[in-house]
C-alpha positions as CSV (number, residue, x, y, z in Angstrom):
1,M,29.8,21.3,5.1
2,S,28.9,18.2,3.2
3,K,28.1,18.5,-0.5
4,T,25.1,16.2,0.2
5,L,23.4,18.9,2.2
6,Y,22.8,20.9,-1.0
7,G,19.2,22.1,-1.2
8,T,15.9,20.8,0.0
9,F,13.0,19.3,-1.9
10,D,9.3,19.9,-1.5
11,I,6.7,17.2,-2.2
12,K,3.0,17.9,-2.1
13,L,0.7,15.2,-1.0
14,D,-3.0,15.9,-0.6
15,D,-3.2,19.4,0.9
16,E,0.1,19.0,2.7
17,T,3.6,20.0,1.5
18,Y,6.5,18.2,3.0
19,N,9.9,19.8,2.9
20,L,12.5,17.0,2.6
21,K,16.0,17.9,3.8
22,P,19.1,15.8,2.9
23,T,20.4,15.5,6.5
24,L,22.5,12.9,8.1
25,A,19.6,12.0,10.4
26,A,17.4,11.5,7.3
27,V,20.0,9.3,5.6
28,R,20.5,7.2,8.7
29,A,16.8,6.7,9.2
30,I,16.4,5.6,5.5
31,E,19.4,3.4,5.6
32,S,18.2,1.8,8.9
33,Y,14.8,1.0,7.4
34,F,16.0,-0.2,4.0
35,G,19.5,-1.5,4.7
36,G,21.0,1.2,2.6
37,L,20.2,3.8,0.1
38,R,20.1,1.3,-2.7
39,G,17.2,-0.5,-0.9
40,A,15.4,2.8,-0.7
41,S,15.8,3.4,-4.4
42,Q,14.5,-0.1,-5.1
43,A,11.5,0.5,-2.9
44,I,10.6,3.6,-4.9
45,N,11.1,1.8,-8.2
46,A,9.0,-1.1,-6.9
47,L,6.2,1.4,-6.2
48,S,6.1,0.6,-2.4
49,I,3.6,2.9,-0.7
50,D,5.1,2.3,2.7
51,G,8.6,2.7,1.3
52,C,7.8,6.1,-0.1
53,A,6.1,7.1,3.1
54,V,9.2,6.1,5.1
55,I,11.5,8.2,2.9
56,I,9.2,11.2,3.0
57,A,8.9,11.0,6.8
58,A,12.6,10.7,7.2
59,G,13.3,13.5,4.9
60,A,10.8,15.7,6.6
61,G,12.0,14.7,10.1
62,L,8.7,13.2,11.1
63,T,8.2,10.2,13.4
64,G,5.4,8.5,15.2
65,K,1.9,9.9,14.9
66,D,3.2,12.8,12.8
67,A,4.3,10.3,10.1
68,E,1.2,8.1,10.2
69,P,-0.9,9.9,7.5
70,I,1.8,9.9,4.9
71,A,1.2,6.3,3.6
72,E,-2.5,7.2,2.9
73,Q,-1.5,10.5,1.3
74,V,1.0,8.5,-1.0
75,W,-1.9,6.1,-1.9
76,Q,-4.3,9.0,-2.7
77,A,-1.7,11.0,-4.7
78,G,-0.7,7.9,-6.7
79,V,2.4,6.0,-5.8
80,V,3.7,6.2,-9.4
81,D,3.5,10.0,-9.4
82,V,5.0,10.2,-5.9
83,G,7.8,7.8,-6.8
84,V,8.8,10.0,-9.8
85,E,8.9,13.0,-7.7
86,L,10.7,11.2,-4.8
87,N,13.5,10.0,-7.1
88,K,14.5,13.7,-7.3
89,Y,15.2,13.7,-3.6
């Protein structure tokens, strides 16, 4: 078992709690979107609403219509607060 699979992380947006899991599928989805994990980290630090939403969706294993509300939830929760929490993931 990989050491990177240690633990999960919950992030609450609106009335929804997303359970983010550090899986290979999540990492691949994040790397594919951002061109690597460094790009994902830069998106969080740049306060990218869509970037945060992509990371949350990937970590929660959500795609398509299931992932659509996340960007709005990030906006409503405040991208600064979400980014701070998301850095822990």
